[in-house]
C-alpha positions as CSV (number, residue, x, y, z in Angstrom):
1,M,105.8,86.7,83.3
2,V,107.2,89.2,80.8
3,A,110.8,90.3,81.3
4,P,111.3,94.0,80.9
5,Q,114.5,93.5,78.9
6,D,112.5,91.6,76.3
7,P,109.9,93.9,74.8
8,V,107.0,92.0,73.2
9,E,106.7,92.2,69.5
10,A,103.9,89.7,68.9
11,V,101.1,88.3,71.0
12,V,99.7,84.8,70.4
13,F,96.2,83.9,71.7
14,D,94.7,80.5,72.4
15,V,91.1,80.3,71.2
16,G,89.2,77.6,73.2
17,G,89.0,78.6,76.9
18,V,90.2,82.2,76.1
19,F,87.6,83.4,73.6
20,L,85.2,80.5,73.2
21,D,83.5,78.5,76.0
22,W,83.9,75.1,74.4
23,D,82.6,72.2,76.4
24,P,80.8,69.1,75.1
25,R,78.4,69.3,78.1
26,H,76.7,72.3,76.4
27,L,75.5,69.9,73.8
28,Y,75.0,66.7,75.8
29,R,73.0,68.3,78.5
30,K,70.3,68.7,75.8
31,L,70.6,65.0,75.0
32,F,70.7,63.5,78.5
33,E,68.1,63.8,81.2
34,D,70.5,62.3,83.8
35,E,73.7,64.2,84.6
36,A,75.5,61.1,85.8
37,E,74.7,59.2,82.6
38,M,76.1,62.1,80.6
39,E,79.3,62.2,82.6
40,F,79.7,58.4,82.1
41,F,79.2,58.8,78.4
42,L,81.8,61.7,78.2
43,A,84.3,59.8,80.3
44,Q,83.9,56.3,78.8
45,I,82.5,56.6,75.3
46,C,83.2,60.0,73.7
47,S,86.1,60.4,76.1
48,P,88.9,63.0,76.1
49,A,91.3,60.2,74.9
50,W,88.9,59.4,72.0
51,H,88.6,63.1,71.1
52,A,92.3,64.0,71.3
53,P,93.2,62.6,67.8
54,H,90.6,65.0,66.3
55,D,92.9,67.9,67.3
56,R,95.6,66.2,65.3
57,G,93.7,65.9,62.1
58,V,91.7,62.6,62.5
59,S,88.3,63.0,60.8
60,T,85.6,63.4,63.4
61,A,83.0,61.7,61.1
62,A,85.3,58.8,60.6
63,S,86.0,58.3,64.3
64,C,82.3,58.7,65.1
65,A,81.4,56.0,62.6
66,E,84.0,53.6,64.1
67,L,82.9,54.3,67.6
68,A,79.3,54.0,66.8
69,S,79.9,50.5,65.3
70,R,81.4,49.4,68.6
71,H,78.7,51.0,70.7
72,P,75.5,50.9,68.6
73,Q,73.4,51.6,71.7
74,F,75.0,55.0,71.8
75,S,75.1,55.6,68.0
76,E,72.9,58.7,67.9
77,L,74.6,60.3,70.8
78,I,78.1,59.6,69.3
79,W,77.1,61.0,65.9
80,A,75.9,64.2,67.6
81,W,79.6,64.9,68.4
82,S,80.2,65.4,64.7
83,T,76.8,66.7,63.4
84,R,76.1,69.1,66.3
85,S,79.6,70.2,67.1
86,E,78.8,73.9,67.2
87,E,76.4,73.4,70.0
88,M,79.4,72.6,72.2
89,I,80.2,76.3,72.3
90,G,78.4,78.0,75.1
91,G,79.4,81.5,74.2
92,V,82.1,84.1,73.5
93,D,84.1,86.0,76.1
94,A,83.3,89.5,74.9
95,G,85.9,91.0,77.3
96,T,88.7,89.0,75.7
97,V,87.5,90.0,72.2
98,E,87.8,93.6,73.5
99,V,91.3,93.0,74.7
100,L,92.3,91.5,71.3
101,G,90.9,94.6,69.6
102,A,92.8,96.9,72.0
103,V,96.1,95.0,71.4
104,R,95.6,95.3,67.6
105,E,94.9,99.0,67.8
106,T,98.4,99.4,69.3
107,G,99.9,98.0,66.1
108,M,101.0,94.9,67.8
109,S,101.0,91.7,65.6
110,C,98.4,89.2,66.9
111,Y,98.3,85.5,66.1
112,A,96.3,82.5,67.2
113,L,97.5,79.0,68.1
114,T,94.5,76.7,68.7
115,N,93.8,73.0,69.3
116,M,90.8,72.5,67.0
117,E,89.5,70.1,64.5
118,A,90.3,70.9,60.8
119,E,86.7,70.6,59.9
120,T,85.2,72.8,62.6
121,Y,87.7,75.7,62.2
122,P,86.1,77.1,59.0
123,L,82.7,76.9,60.6
124,R,83.9,79.0,63.6
125,L,85.8,81.4,61.4
126,E,82.6,82.2,59.6
127,R,80.5,82.3,62.8
128,F,82.9,84.4,64.9
129,P,84.3,87.4,62.9
130,F,87.0,88.2,65.5
131,L,88.8,84.9,64.4
132,G,89.6,86.8,61.2
133,W,91.4,89.6,63.0
134,F,94.7,87.6,63.5
135,A,97.7,88.1,61.3
136,G,98.0,84.4,61.1
137,T,96.5,81.3,62.8
138,V,97.9,77.8,63.3
139,V,95.1,75.2,63.7
140,S,96.3,71.9,65.2
141,G,93.9,69.8,63.1
142,R,95.5,71.1,59.9
143,E,99.0,70.5,61.2
144,G,98.8,67.0,62.6
145,V,100.3,68.2,65.9
146,A,98.7,69.8,68.9
147,K,99.6,71.6,72.1
148,P,101.4,70.8,74.3
149,E,103.7,69.2,71.6
150,P,106.7,71.5,71.1
151,A,106.5,71.0,67.3
152,V,103.3,73.0,67.0
153,F,104.9,76.0,68.9
154,T,108.0,75.9,66.7
155,R,105.8,75.7,63.6
156,L,104.0,78.9,64.7
157,L,107.3,80.6,65.3
158,D,108.9,79.5,62.0
159,R,105.8,80.1,59.8
160,F,105.4,83.7,60.9
161,G,109.1,84.6,61.6
162,L,108.5,85.1,65.3
163,K,111.3,85.2,67.9
164,P,110.5,83.3,71.1
165,R,111.9,85.9,73.5
166,T,109.8,88.7,72.0
167,T,106.6,86.6,71.6
168,L,104.0,86.4,74.3
169,M,101.7,83.4,74.5
170,I,98.3,83.5,76.2
171,D,96.7,80.2,77.1
172,D,94.3,78.8,79.7
173,T,96.3,75.6,80.1
174,K,99.3,75.5,82.3
175,E,100.8,72.5,80.5
176,N,100.8,74.3,77.2
177,L,102.5,77.3,78.8
178,E,105.2,75.2,80.4
179,V,106.2,73.9,77.0
180,A,106.1,77.4,75.5
181,R,108.4,78.7,78.3
182,E,110.9,75.8,77.7
183,L,111.1,77.2,74.1
184,G,111.9,80.7,75.4
185,I,108.4,82.1,74.7
186,Q,107.0,84.6,77.2
187,T,103.6,83.4,78.7
188,V,100.5,84.6,80.5
189,L,98.0,82.1,82.0
190,F,94.5,83.2,81.1
191,L,92.1,83.3,84.0
192,S,89.7,86.1,82.9
193,S,89.6,88.9,80.4
194,R,90.0,91.4,83.3
195,Q,93.1,89.6,84.6
196,L,94.5,89.4,81.1
197,R,94.1,93.1,80.5
198,G,95.9,93.8,83.7
199,E,98.8,91.5,82.7
200,L,99.1,93.2,79.3
201,E,99.0,96.6,81.0
202,A,101.8,95.5,83.4
203,A,103.8,94.3,80.4
204,G,103.4,97.7,78.7
205,I,101.5,96.3,75.8
206,L,98.3,98.2,76.7
207,L,97.9,101.5,78.5
208,P,96.1,101.3,81.8
209,C,92.4,101.5,81.3
210,R,91.0,104.5,83.1
211,T,87.7,103.9,85.0
212,A,84.7,106.2,84.7
213,E,85.5,107.5,88.2
214,S,89.0,108.4,87.3
215,R,87.9,110.2,84.1
216,E,85.6,112.4,86.1
217,R,88.4,113.6,88.4
218,P,90.2,116.9,87.3
């Protein structure tokens, strides 16, 4: 957690899992009638290991073409990963967007560090206006490195002139935060927008949010 002797000067937000509910199942449940068949496809065909290079700059279309050539029986389903990528987003956490707005209103500098494909980021930047609120964003697919690789964290720090000890990283993945802490960055594990607000209030970044009941009291 945040050390009192190190006041936070910049807050860095993850995007997927913090703001956006990204999960391929949001798309593939539309394409499979059988849940077990879908899970097999996502574990063995369009698997996490197959997808990982996309976050490091590999073209999704190119990898879909290669994979479809090896598994022609799944060709249409494989290509959906590229052509219907935005259907993998189930929604936006409005509470976290509110927290971001509140942090910005304090004058605190806010940045984003996200594992995301180079080709999908522009689509989401246009689709979700809050992604344009950041003072700067590092997108893994544009950098060729992705969390939890230390290089992507140092690239963020160097590019925007941030000091690790006065920078706070918010992420929903423990492994990412472990690397951030090794680099001296302060961290908060995201569990919910309500929990995040409480963490930021405890750190002195946000003032405690008064409830309707407390406002009614004299």
